[in-house]
C-alpha positions in Angstrom: 30.2 -78.6 288.5 31.7 -81.8 287.4 28.5 -83.7 287.3 26.7 -81.0 285.4 29.4 -80.8 282.7 29.8 -84.6 282.4 26.0 -85.1 282.1 25.8 -82.4 279.4 28.6 -84.1 277.4 27.1 -87.5 277.8 23.7 -86.2 276.7 25.4 -84.7 273.6 27.2 -88.0 272.9 23.9 -89.9 273.2 22.5 -87.5 270.6 25.5 -88.2 268.4 24.9 -92.0 268.8 21.3 -91.6 267.7 22.2 -89.4 264.7 24.9 -91.8 263.7 22.6 -94.8 263.8 20.0 -92.9 261.8 22.6 -91.9 259.2 23.8 -95.4 258.8 20.3 -96.6 258.3 19.6 -93.9 255.8 22.8 -94.8 253.9 21.7 -98.4 253.7 18.3 -97.6 252.5 19.6 -95.3 249.7 22.7 -97.0 248.6 21.2 -99.6 246.3 23.0 -99.5 242.9 20.8 -98.1 240.1 23.1 -99.5 237.5 26.1 -101.8 237.1 28.5 -98.9 237.3 27.1 -97.9 240.8 28.0 -101.3 242.4 31.5 -100.1 243.6 29.9 -97.1 245.2 27.2 -99.1 246.8 29.9 -101.3 248.5 31.7 -98.1 249.6 28.5 -96.7 251.1 27.8 -100.0 252.8 31.3 -100.0 254.3 30.8 -96.4 255.6 27.4 -97.4 257.1 29.1 -100.3 258.9 31.8 -97.9 260.2 29.2 -95.5 261.5 27.3 -98.3 263.3 30.6 -99.5 264.8 31.4 -96.0 266.0 28.0 -95.7 267.6 28.3 -99.1 269.3 31.8 -98.2 270.7 30.5 -94.8 271.9 27.6 -96.6 273.7 29.9 -99.0 275.4 32.2 -96.2 276.5 29.4 -94.1 277.9 28.3 -97.1 279.9 31.8 -97.4 281.4 31.9 -93.7 282.1 28.6 -93.6 283.8 29.6 -96.5 286.0 32.8 -94.6 286.9 30.9 -91.4 287.4 28.9 -93.0 290.2 32.2 -93.9 292.0 34.7 -91.6 293.5 37.1 -91.2 290.6 35.6 -88.2 288.8 38.9 -87.1 287.3 39.2 -90.5 285.5 35.7 -90.3 284.3 36.3 -86.8 282.8 39.5 -88.0 281.1 37.6 -90.9 279.6 34.9 -88.5 278.3 37.6 -86.3 276.7 39.1 -89.4 275.1 35.7 -90.5 273.9 35.1 -87.1 272.3 38.4 -87.3 270.6 37.7 -90.7 269.3 34.3 -89.6 268.0 35.7 -86.6 266.2 38.5 -88.8 264.6 36.1 -91.5 263.4 33.7 -88.8 262.1 36.5 -87.2 260.1 37.5 -90.6 258.7 33.9 -91.4 257.6 33.5 -87.9 256.1 36.8 -88.4 254.2 35.7 -91.7 252.8 32.4 -90.3 251.8 34.1 -87.5 249.9 36.1 -90.0 247.8 
């Protein structure tokens, strides 16, 4: 049961990583200022794209650590790391969404 749940969560997190990277790229492609007054917003969008990439990179590193643990005998630690990782992803997503709403 553990392995199935952990694998499903990791699969979902991998999907989140892909979506986050695609979103960051989309932001970069569409954040060029159209006028002088758009420059501050362009910088903000660039910052948000960088934060999204950073979150995706950190999630990737954590998933690598979790899958290494998962192969070992300490399944409880791996599940706790997964929960912590999900909590981190939600928190970072909320921050990015808040900054985008400014």
